[in-house]
N, C-alpha and C positions, 0 to 999 in steps of 0.2 A: 449526587452527580455519579454519574456513571464513567469513574476511575479506574486505573489499573499502573500498578509497577511491575515492572517484569525485569528478573536479573539474572544474567545467564552466562555461566563462565565453562571454558574449555580450553582445553592446552593451545587452541591455536586463537582465541578469543575470550575478550571480557565485555560485557553490555550491560547497560542499564536503561529502561526504555519505561519512560512513564507516559500515560495518555488520558485525556480527558474529551470523551466524546461529544460533550456537550461545552465545547469550547469555542474561542472568538479566531482560533486559527495561530496563535503565540506556538514560538517554536526555539528550542536551540539543542542544534545539532554538530555532532561533532565526531566524525569516521574515521579521519586521518584521508578521505577520499575525497578533493573537493568538489567534481563533479556531481558525487552520489548523494554530498549535502546538499547541493545545491539542487536538485531532484527530492530531496526529503522536505526541502524548504516549501516545496510548492506543493506536494502532497497535504500538509500540514494547512499552508495559507488557503488551501481553495475547498478543503474539506470542513475546515473550521472547528479542527481537532488540534485541541492542543495537544504538540508533543515535546519530549526531552529525551534525546538519545547520545549516549556516549559509548564510543564504540571502540575498544583498544585492540586492535587486529594485528595479525603477522604481515605486516605490508612488506616486509622485507622478501617476502617469498613472492606473493601479487594481493589482488584485491579481492580475490574467488570468496576465501572463508570471512573476511569482514562483509559484505555482501551478501551473503548466503545466512550467515548469521543472525545477522542486523533483520532481515525480513523477515526471518523465523522467531524473534524477540519481538517486532511491531505486531505481527500477526497473535502471539498468544495473548499481546497486550491487549489487542482490540479484541479478541472471542473472551476474555477475561472481563472485561471492561462490561460489555454484552450482556453477561448475566446468562440468565435464561432466556433472551430476545424478548421478552415481553413487550406488545406494543411498537415495536420498531417496522417501518414501512416494509424490510425485507429485498426488495428489490431497487435496485437502481440504475441509471442509465445515462451516459453523457455523449454529445458529443463536441469534440475537443479539437477546435482549430488553431492552429499557429500560420501565420502567413500562406504558404503555399500547401502544407500539411494539414490534415482531415483525419482525426483517429477518434473511432468507437472502441466506447467500454461500458459494459454490461455486465453486473452485479447480482446475485443470488447469495443472502447470506442464508444457505441452506444446512449446514451441518455435514455437507460433503464435498469436500475438497475437488476441486479440477480447475486446471486453468489452460483455454486455448489463446496460445498468442501467436499472431500473425502480424508481427513487424520484423521487415527487414532493413537492414542497415548496410550500405557501402563503404563506411569506416570502420578499420578495426577497435578505433580509440576516440575517443571523446575524452580531451582531459586529459586525465590519469586513472579513467576506467573504461575496461574491455566493455564495447560493445555487446556481446554476447551475456554481458552479465547484467543489462536489464529485463531480460526473461528472466534469467534466474532469479533476479530478486520477485518478480512478480511469484514466480511459482512456489518459492518459499514461504511468501506472505499468503497467497491464497491458502497453501498446506495447513498452515501455523492456524490461522483466522478460522478456516471451518468451512469459505467459500469457494462457489465456484464462480469464474470469473474469464469472461470473454475480452480478448482485447486484440484490436485489428486495425490495424494503418489502411485508410481507404484509398489515401492516395500523400504523397508528399518525396522532396527528396532532400531537404537538409535535414541533415541526421541530427543535430541537435534539438530542432523541432519536432522531430519522430520522436524523441527519447521524452522531451519535456509535455510532449501533448499527452503520451501514454499515462505519465502520472499525474498531469492534470486531468484526464480523463478520470483516472479512478479515484481522484481526489472529488470531484463531482458526484459521481456514482455513490463514492463511500457515503457524502456524507446524505446523499437522499435514501439510503437503504439504510443507515443508521438511527434516521432520526425517527422520533416517537410520533405515529398517525394518533392525532388526539380522536379519530371516528373509533380506536380499538386500541387505546391507551393500555385496557385492562386482559389483552389477550395475548395469544402468541399466535403467529402469522402463520399458521399451518392446522391442516384438518386431521393432520395425526397427535397435536396435541402439545408437539415438541419438535427442536430445530437443534 
């Protein structure tokens, strides 16, 4: 089983994350930020990655450290669970429609962290979460996981749909990219021999 647990504690947050890349999309999420919990639940359910997240952060200040550090911890857990990345498909992409909104997500589990984020919002907050924190989560996750990640809103107006479409798109692309390719299960998908 490709599983990992990460515990991360700073003066701002205390986080425990467990992932199972070969799960069924079971989740137990608690960050103290309701809308963020909802997005992480979507990430788990649609990627089929079992995800447990327990974050206690300095929410008396704002949700910045909670979201950022949770993204780092989840990314570190995914990277650890992938191990040497032998047999993975490596690439994944998804079109994620939600009513009037369409989001495109593409991933390369390359060992080279990079984020292209092209999602704009017309509201400052969704529930108890600043919309600028969505891009920050994706940046933190991509950096810690060591992946190249592109997220683009092709069109859409409803801010909830834009955010949820991005998380569901990430989930579907991650599901494909982390799956073992039965045709090359014993090989690392790179001409360099490492990722």
